C-alpha positions in Angstrom: 189.1 -21.7 271.7 185.9 -21.4 269.6 185.2 -22.7 266.1 184.9 -26.0 264.3 187.6 -28.3 263.3 189.1 -31.8 263.7 192.0 -33.4 265.4 193.8 -36.0 263.3 196.5 -38.5 264.3 199.4 -37.3 266.4 200.1 -35.5 269.6 198.2 -32.3 270.4 197.4 -30.2 273.4 194.8 -27.6 274.3 195.7 -25.7 277.4 194.7 -22.3 278.8 193.8 -21.0 275.4 196.7 -22.6 273.6 196.5 -24.9 270.6 199.7 -27.0 270.2 200.9 -29.8 267.9 203.5 -31.5 269.9 206.0 -32.8 267.4 203.7 -34.7 264.9 200.1 -35.0 263.7 197.6 -32.4 262.3 195.2 -30.1 263.9 192.6 -28.7 261.5 190.9 -25.7 263.1 188.3 -25.4 260.4 186.9 -22.1 259.3 186.3 -19.0 261.5 188.1 -20.3 264.6 189.0 -17.7 267.3 191.8 -18.4 269.9 191.8 -16.1 272.9 194.8 -16.3 275.2 194.7 -13.7 277.9 197.5 -13.8 280.6 196.8 -11.7 283.7 198.6 -11.4 287.0 200.0 -14.6 288.6 197.5 -16.5 290.6 199.1 -17.3 294.0 198.8 -20.6 295.9 198.8 -24.3 295.1 196.2 -27.0 294.2 194.2 -28.2 297.3 195.9 -31.2 298.7 198.9 -30.8 296.4 201.3 -28.2 297.7 203.8 -29.2 295.0 201.5 -28.1 292.2 201.1 -24.3 291.8 197.8 -22.9 290.7 199.6 -20.9 288.0 202.9 -21.3 286.2 204.8 -18.1 285.4 206.2 -19.1 282.1 208.8 -16.9 280.4 207.4 -17.5 276.9 203.8 -18.1 276.0 202.1 -18.6 272.6 198.6 -19.1 271.3 198.9 -21.5 268.4 202.1 -23.5 267.9 203.9 -26.5 266.5 206.8 -27.5 268.7 209.3 -30.3 269.1 209.0 -32.3 272.3 209.8 -35.8 273.4 212.1 -38.1 271.4 215.5 -37.3 269.9 216.0 -39.9 267.1 216.2 -38.7 263.5 213.1 -40.6 262.6 211.1 -39.0 265.4 212.3 -35.5 264.6 211.5 -35.9 260.9 207.8 -36.5 261.6 205.6 -33.8 260.3 203.5 -31.6 262.4 200.7 -29.5 260.8 198.1 -26.9 261.7 195.4 -26.0 259.1 193.0 -23.1 259.5 190.8 -20.9 257.5 190.0 -17.3 258.6 191.7 -17.8 261.9 191.7 -15.1 264.5 194.1 -15.0 267.5 193.8 -12.6 270.4 196.8 -12.8 272.8 197.8 -10.5 275.6 200.4 -10.6 278.4 200.5 -8.1 281.3 203.3 -9.6 283.4 206.7 -7.9 283.4 209.7 -9.3 281.5 207.7 -11.9 279.5 207.7 -12.8 275.8 204.8 -14.0 273.6 204.0 -15.2 270.1 200.6 -15.4 268.5 201.7 -18.2 266.1 204.9 -20.2 266.8 206.6 -22.7 264.6 209.5 -24.3 266.5 210.1 -27.6 264.7 211.8 -28.9 261.6 209.0 -30.1 259.3 206.4 -28.1 261.1 203.9 -26.6 258.6 201.1 -24.1 259.0 198.6 -23.8 256.2 196.5 -20.7 256.7 193.8 -19.8 254.1 191.5 -16.7 254.0 192.3 -13.9 256.4 194.6 -14.8 259.4 194.4 -12.1 262.0 196.8 -11.9 264.9 196.3 -9.3 267.7 199.1 -9.7 270.2 200.1 -7.3 272.9 202.6 -7.3 275.8 201.9 -4.5 278.3 204.2 -5.6 281.1 207.6 -3.9 281.4 210.4 -5.2 279.2 208.2 -7.5 277.3 208.9 -8.8 273.8 206.2 -9.7 271.2 206.9 -12.0 268.2 203.4 -12.0 266.6 204.1 -14.6 264.0 207.3 -16.5 264.7 208.9 -19.2 262.5 212.1 -20.9 263.7 214.0 -24.2 263.7 213.0 -24.9 260.0 209.2 -24.4 260.3 207.1 -23.2 257.4 204.2 -20.8 257.6 202.1 -20.6 254.4 199.3 -18.0 254.5 197.0 -16.2 252.1 196.2 -12.9 253.8 197.8 -11.8 257.1 196.5 -9.0 259.3 199.0 -8.6 262.2 198.9 -6.1 265.1 201.9 -6.5 267.3 202.5 -4.4 270.4 205.4 -4.7 272.9 207.3 -2.7 275.5 210.9 -3.7 275.0 210.4 -5.1 271.5 207.7 -5.9 268.9 207.8 -7.6 265.5 205.1 -8.5 263.1 206.8 -11.5 261.2 210.0 -13.1 262.4 211.7 -15.9 260.3 214.7 -17.3 262.2 217.2 -20.1 261.5 220.2 -21.4 263.4 221.5 -24.1 261.0 221.5 -24.4 257.2 219.5 -27.6 257.2 216.6 -26.0 259.1 215.7 -22.9 257.1 212.5 -21.3 258.3 210.1 -19.7 255.8 207.1 -17.4 256.1 205.3 -17.2 252.7 202.1 -15.2 252.2 200.0 -13.6 249.5 199.2 -10.2 251.1 200.0 -8.7 254.5 199.0 -5.7 256.6 201.4 -5.4 259.6 201.3 -2.9 262.4 204.1 -3.0 265.0 204.4 -0.7 268.0 207.0 -0.8 270.8 208.5 1.5 273.4 212.2 0.8 272.6 212.7 -1.5 269.5 210.3 -2.5 266.8 210.4 -4.3 263.4 207.8 -4.9 260.8 209.5 -8.0 259.3 212.6 -9.7 260.6 214.5 -12.3 258.7 217.3 -13.6 261.0 218.9 -16.2 258.7 215.4 -17.2 257.7 213.4 -16.5 254.6 210.3 -14.4 253.9 208.4 -14.4 250.6 205.5 -12.1 249.7 203.6 -13.2 246.5 201.4 -10.0 246.7 201.3 -6.7 248.4 202.7 -5.8 251.9 201.8 -2.8 254.0 203.9 -2.2 257.2 203.4 0.5 259.8 205.9 0.7 262.6 206.2 3.1 265.6 208.7 3.4 268.4 207.4 5.4 271.4 210.4 6.3 273.5 213.2 8.7 272.9 216.3 7.0 271.4 214.1 4.1 270.1 215.1 2.1 267.1 212.9 0.6 264.4 213.2 -1.2 261.0 210.5 -1.8 258.5 212.3 -4.9 257.1 215.4 -6.3 258.8 217.4 -9.0 257.0 220.4 -10.4 258.9 222.8 -13.4 258.9 221.2 -14.6 262.2 221.5 -14.2 265.9 224.8 -14.2 267.7 227.0 -17.1 266.7 225.0 -17.8 263.5 226.2 -16.8 260.0 223.7 -17.8 257.4 222.5 -15.9 254.4 218.8 -14.8 254.6 216.5 -13.6 251.9 213.4 -11.5 251.6 211.5 -11.4 248.3 208.5 -9.1 247.7 206.8 -9.7 244.5 204.0 -7.1 244.9 203.9 -3.5 246.1 205.6 -2.9 249.5 204.8 0.1 251.6 206.7 1.1 254.7 205.7 3.8 257.1 208.1 4.4 260.0 207.1 6.8 262.8 208.9 8.4 265.7 207.2 8.7 269.1 210.0 10.6 270.7 213.2 12.6 270.0 216.5 11.1 268.8 215.0 8.0 267.3 216.5 5.9 264.5 214.3 4.9 261.6 215.4 2.4 259.0 213.2 1.3 256.0 215.1 -1.8 254.8 218.4 -3.0 256.3 219.9 -6.0 254.5 222.8 -8.2 255.5 221.4 -10.8 253.1 219.5 -10.8 249.8 216.4 -8.7 249.4 214.4 -8.3 246.2 211.5 -5.9 245.7 209.2 -4.9 242.9 207.7 -1.6 243.9 208.9 -0.1 247.2 207.6 3.0 248.9 209.1 4.3 252.2 208.0 7.2 254.4 210.1 8.3 257.4 207.9 10.4 259.7 209.2 12.2 262.8 205.6 13.1 263.9 207.0 16.4 265.0 209.8 15.0 267.1 213.4 16.2 266.8 216.9 14.9 266.0 215.7 11.8 264.2 218.2 9.8 262.2 216.7 8.0 259.2 217.8 5.7 256.4 215.6 4.5 253.5 217.5 1.4 252.3 220.9 0.1 253.4 222.9 -2.9 252.2 225.9 -3.9 254.3 228.1 -6.8 255.2 228.8 -6.1 258.8 230.4 -9.3 260.2 228.6 -11.7 257.8 230.3 -14.1 255.4 228.5 -12.6 252.4 227.6 -9.0 251.7 224.0 -7.7 251.7 222.3 -7.1 248.4 219.1 -5.1 247.6 217.6 -5.3 244.1 214.5 -3.2 243.3 213.0 -4.0 239.9 210.1 -1.6 240.0 209.7 1.9 241.4 211.5 3.2 244.4 210.1 6.1 246.3 211.7 7.3 249.6 210.6 10.5 251.4 210.6 12.2 254.7 208.0 14.1 256.9 210.0 16.3 259.3 208.3 19.5 260.3 211.1 20.5 262.6 213.7 20.1 259.8 216.1 18.8 262.5 216.6 15.2 261.3 219.6 13.6 259.5 218.5 11.6 256.4 220.2 9.1 254.1 217.9 7.6 251.4 220.1 5.0 249.8 223.3 3.6 251.4 225.7 0.8 250.6 228.6 0.1 252.9 231.1 -2.6 253.9 230.7 -4.4 250.6 226.9 -4.0 250.3 225.3 -3.7 246.8 222.2 -1.9 245.8 220.8 -2.1 242.2 217.8 0.1 241.2 216.2 -1.1 237.9 213.0 1.0 238.0 212.0 4.6 238.3 213.5 6.4 241.3 212.2 9.2 243.5 214.0 10.4 246.6 213.3 13.3 248.9 211.2 15.2 246.4 208.5 16.2 248.9 210.9 16.9 251.8 213.0 19.0 249.3 216.3 19.2 251.3 219.3 19.4 248.9 221.6 18.7 251.8 220.1 15.4 252.7 222.2 12.4 251.6 220.4 10.8 248.7 222.9 8.2 247.7 226.0 7.1 249.7 228.4 4.3 248.9 231.4 3.8 251.1 234.1 1.2 251.7 235.7 -1.0 249.0 233.4 -3.3 247.1 230.3 -1.3 248.0 228.2 -0.3 245.0 225.0 1.6 244.1 223.9 1.2 240.5 220.9 3.0 238.9 220.2 1.6 235.5 218.7 3.8 232.8 215.4 5.0 234.3 213.7 8.3 235.1 215.1 9.6 238.3 213.9 12.5 240.6 216.4 13.1 243.4 216.8 16.0 245.9 219.9 15.5 247.9 223.6 14.7 247.6 225.3 11.8 245.8 228.5 10.6 247.5 231.1 7.8 247.1 233.9 7.2 249.6 236.8 4.9 250.1 236.8 3.1 246.7 233.1 2.6 246.6 231.2 2.8 243.3 228.1 4.8 242.3 227.0 4.4 238.7 224.0 6.6 237.6 222.3 6.6 234.2 219.4 9.1 234.1 216.9 9.3 231.2 213.5 10.8 230.3 213.9 14.2 231.8 215.4 13.1 235.1 216.2 15.7 237.7 219.0 15.9 240.3 218.9 18.8 242.8 221.7 18.8 245.4 223.4 21.3 247.7 226.4 18.9 247.5 226.6 16.6 244.6 229.7 14.9 246.0 231.6 15.9 249.1 235.1 15.8 247.6 234.4 12.3 246.5 233.5 10.6 243.2 230.6 9.2 241.2 232.1 6.5 239.1 230.0 6.9 235.9 227.3 9.4 235.1 224.9 9.6 232.2 222.5 12.5 231.7 220.1 11.6 228.8 217.6 14.4 228.4 218.1 15.0 232.1 219.2 17.8 234.5 221.6 18.0 237.4 221.3 21.2 239.5 224.0 22.0 241.9 221.7 24.0 244.2 218.0 24.7 243.9 216.9 28.1 242.6 214.7 28.7 245.7 217.8 28.6 247.8 219.5 31.3 245.7 216.6 33.7 246.0 217.5 34.1 249.7 221.3 33.8 249.3 222.6 35.6 246.3 226.1 35.9 247.5 228.0 32.8 248.9 231.5 32.3 250.2 233.9 30.0 248.3 233.3 27.1 250.7 229.7 26.8 249.8 230.3 26.0 246.1 230.2 22.4 245.1 232.3 20.1 243.0 231.0 17.0 241.2 233.7 14.5 240.6 233.0 11.7 238.1 235.7 9.1 238.6 234.9 7.3 235.4 233.2 8.6 232.2 230.5 11.2 231.7 228.0 11.0 228.8 225.6 13.8 227.9 222.7 13.1 225.6 220.9 16.5 225.6 221.9 16.6 229.3 221.7 19.8 231.4 223.9 21.2 234.1 222.8 24.1 236.3 225.9 25.6 237.9 226.5 28.6 240.2 229.4 31.1 239.8 230.2 34.3 241.7 231.0 36.0 238.5 234.2 38.1 238.5 237.8 37.4 237.4 239.7 34.1 236.9 239.7 33.4 240.7 235.9 33.6 241.1 234.5 30.9 243.3 232.3 28.5 241.3 230.6 25.1 241.2 232.8 22.7 239.2 232.6 19.4 237.4 235.8 17.1 237.3 235.8 14.1 235.0 238.6 11.7 235.5 237.7 9.6 232.5 236.2 10.5 229.1 233.4 12.8 228.1 231.0 12.4 225.1 227.8 13.7 223.8 226.2 17.1 224.3 225.4 18.9 227.5 223.7 22.3 228.0 225.2 24.4 230.8 223.1 27.1 232.5 225.3 29.3 234.8 223.6 31.4 237.5 225.4 34.4 239.0 225.7 33.9 242.8 226.2 37.6 243.8 229.2 38.4 241.6 229.8 42.0 240.5 231.5 41.0 237.2 235.1 41.4 236.2 237.6 40.9 233.4 239.0 37.4 233.0 242.3 36.4 231.5 242.3 32.6 231.1 238.7 32.3 232.3 236.9 30.7 235.2 237.3 26.9 235.0 234.0 25.1 235.2 234.6 21.7 233.7 237.9 19.7 233.8 238.5 16.5 231.8 241.5 14.1 232.3 240.6 11.6 229.5 239.3 12.1 226.0 237.3 15.3 225.9 235.0 14.6 223.1 231.9 15.9 224.9 230.5 19.3 224.0 229.3 21.7 226.7 227.0 24.4 225.3 226.1 27.7 227.0 222.4 28.0 227.7 221.2 31.5 228.0 223.0 34.8 228.5 225.5 35.1 231.4 225.8 38.7 232.7 227.3 40.4 235.8 227.7 44.1 236.1 229.2 45.5 232.9 230.5 42.1 231.7 229.1 39.3 229.5 230.5 35.8 230.0 230.9 33.1 227.4 231.4 29.3 227.9 234.1 27.9 225.7 236.7 25.2 225.4 240.2 26.0 226.6 243.2 26.5 224.4 246.6 24.8 224.2 247.3 22.5 227.1 243.9 23.4 228.5 241.9 22.3 225.5 240.2 19.5 227.4 238.6 21.9 229.8 235.8 24.4 229.6 235.9 28.0 230.9 233.9 31.2 231.3 235.5 34.2 229.8 234.3 37.8 230.1 234.1 40.9 228.0 232.5 44.3 228.4 228.9 44.1 227.5 228.2 45.9 224.2 226.7 49.4 224.5 223.9 50.4 222.2 225.0 53.4 220.1 223.4 56.8 220.7 222.6 58.6 217.5 222.4 62.4 217.3 219.0 63.9 217.1 218.0 65.4 213.7 217.9 69.2 214.3 215.2 69.5 211.7 
């Protein structure tokens, strides 16, 4: 241990590169202190003349700077405050023994408080097999208050940058910081931030970079859960500034998750990149809210911009950008961008499944490439404004979006670039958008595909179970049809409720010798909208003047 500071009243220890407050008192490490804790191979043998005392103890868990509870058990004793104060603290910790766990900073005491100003840097690494690394670890109701955190966490079995863990409601742990840069790397499992029934609060910006090295590895940028096995407490993560998550595969068949919340999570601006680094068969999720076995469902609120994208050069991954299941709720209140650079219309952009699950996008500009799906009584409510754009190979897979508003915005059933290479499609490839509630168009735009022919022509469709209102422009693209004469017409839009909305044809629709016109149905079909054909007009040929 190097640096300047003071030791105040209480119990403290300095042993083998470890600074410990044992239950109570304060250690002030001053400014610029460096703690080096390097753990090598076990030193064999015993102390000369004392065969009962080994030269080296092979502890399962080691840490560099900590506040721990030892000694008495009375309420008054346990309530005593233990504190560590430091400015611009640096911790270098490494462990090379197999099957061991480490922490750079450990709080393991109710009323244990760290006050860390300036830049706090933790470089912690486990290189022995099956080792776990908890770089900054708050548990048992301890509090870690920091200005700027720079964390480099490396493990073999597991690594995490920040871990806030609680076991009982009266002892809620908290990690609160201004800004943080977190790098976490492990062979099998890795997290950037983990809140296991504990709380994490960021007052400023957070940058997280997580990599898993082995095939079938699993990582999360931010993991929020109701606690370890046998614990069921709500946790929360609050990010007031900009949050950036970069999740990287180091092998095939990895699982990448940006934010997983079985608890309450609030963000301002959130940017997530899922990067396969050229590996194959990756499964990735941007944000997910779920209940699992918790008492309360997970919730994610994003009040600023959300951007989720993928880097997958092999195009072999399976991607879901936003997911709510088992009662989870996600609310997006700012601008939304999903899958724009990856540009795969068959990626699952939004998925809600199971009763009480809900995804709500409040009126904002939205840029989405991918599908929108709701299953098993789940709810998806989308309100798009300001020239928003949806491009999806499947808008819903036989399921329903509950309410949809297109305000000066466009929904495309399949991108034009796909059609260039596949002008003719079979009936199974056409898509149906089901709106289980109401649809509103305010100069909205639908781009639909039809294999233009007779009444039985395969086509994209829109089914509205509720009411329609406003005006929507409809652009119909011919998907390889040769044209044909219709009788009742090709049904594009079906409405079960009040059909007050107007769907206007945008551009000429032609196939072979036939022109098609979009119009409202007649009689019992007057709620629906159809394409009807007629032979294209032929320009008259005038005789030549013989003179």
